[in-house]
Each structure stands twice: as C-alpha cells, then as structure tokens.
GUKE-45771 format. One record per residue (C-alpha): residue in three letters; x, y, z. Coordinates in steps of 0.02 Angstrom, whole numbers, padded with zeros to 5 digits, always signed. Example, Ala and Ser with C-alpha at 12.3 -4.5 7.8 and 13.67 -1.06 7.14 Angstrom:
// residues 2
ALA+00615-00225+00390;SER+00684-00053+00357;
//
This chain:
// residues 73
UNK-05933-03970+08653;UNK-05869-04145+08691;UNK-05810-04246+08544;UNK-05873-04422+08514;UNK-05747-04546+08463;UNK-05815-04688+08348;UNK-05776-04860+08413;UNK-05799-04957+08252;UNK-05639-04897+08167;UNK-05449-04904+08204;UNK-05391-04730+08277;UNK-05214-04689+08335;UNK-05161-04531+08419;UNK-04972-04500+08403;UNK-04869-04350+08426;UNK-05023-04248+08450;UNK-05101-04298+08286;UNK-05253-04407+08257;UNK-05247-04541+08126;UNK-05396-04642+08076;UNK-05436-04798+07968;UNK-05303-04846+07842;UNK-05188-04701+07900;UNK-05192-04771+08078;UNK-05163-04948+08021;UNK-05011-04894+07910;UNK-04935-04786+08053;UNK-04947-04944+08172;UNK-04884-05057+08039;UNK-04730-04942+08014;UNK-04680-04961+08202;UNK-04686-05151+08201;UNK-04553-05271+08159;UNK-04502-05327+07983;UNK-04594-05357+07860;UNK-04739-05251+07923;UNK-04658-05080+07895;UNK-04655-05120+07714;UNK-04844-05077+07711;UNK-04795-04901+07720;UNK-04783-04898+07534;UNK-04970-04891+07526;UNK-04954-04708+07584;UNK-04927-04678+07403;UNK-05112-04731+07370;UNK-05234-04592+07390;UNK-05330-04590+07559;UNK-05496-04611+07486;UNK-05444-04773+07395;UNK-05354-04834+07554;UNK-05501-04805+07660;UNK-05619-04890+07536;UNK-05509-05047+07546;UNK-05498-05032+07736;UNK-05692-05020+07747;UNK-05708-05182+07633;UNK-05589-05281+07736;UNK-05674-05222+07896;UNK-05842-05282+07834;UNK-05773-05456+07779;UNK-05646-05492+07920;UNK-05756-05591+08033;UNK-05805-05703+07886;UNK-05625-05726+07830;UNK-05541-05741+07997;UNK-05674-05783+08121;UNK-05724-05694+08281;UNK-05645-05730+08450;UNK-05742-05685+08613;UNK-05582-05693+08715;UNK-05400-05642+08687;UNK-05307-05779+08603;UNK-05136-05715+08675;
//
C-alpha cells in the first residue's frame, strides 16, 4: 500500500523520523541561526495546541504576508 503525503502542510523527515505541522516547523527552526532556535521552547506546549496555532497561521498567512507567484530570492 502506497502512502500519500499531503502537500498542504510542512513535513520533515530527519534521522528516519517524520515530523509534521508545528513539530516540523520547530525542528527546522532549531537548525537555523540565532534567534530562531529559541522557538524550541514551544515544544513545552502540547502538540494539539501547537498544531491548532499552526493551522490558524496557515489559513491566514496569505492575507497577512501576501502571496508570491515566484521565488523572491
């Protein structure tokens, strides 16, 4: 049985483990330069609360930050 990976959420596979939503974002942040690793403190928040906040931001991000149709880098 082939597993379908959703494309509407952040996913990270690291060291053979799969992280999704807020867990993936926090893992990525912890590997960036200061001050982003400080976001790791949010691992203390229960996953269901972090994922609810992640979903809220995901729904609103285009309104807040706009939407680029091309890479800005």
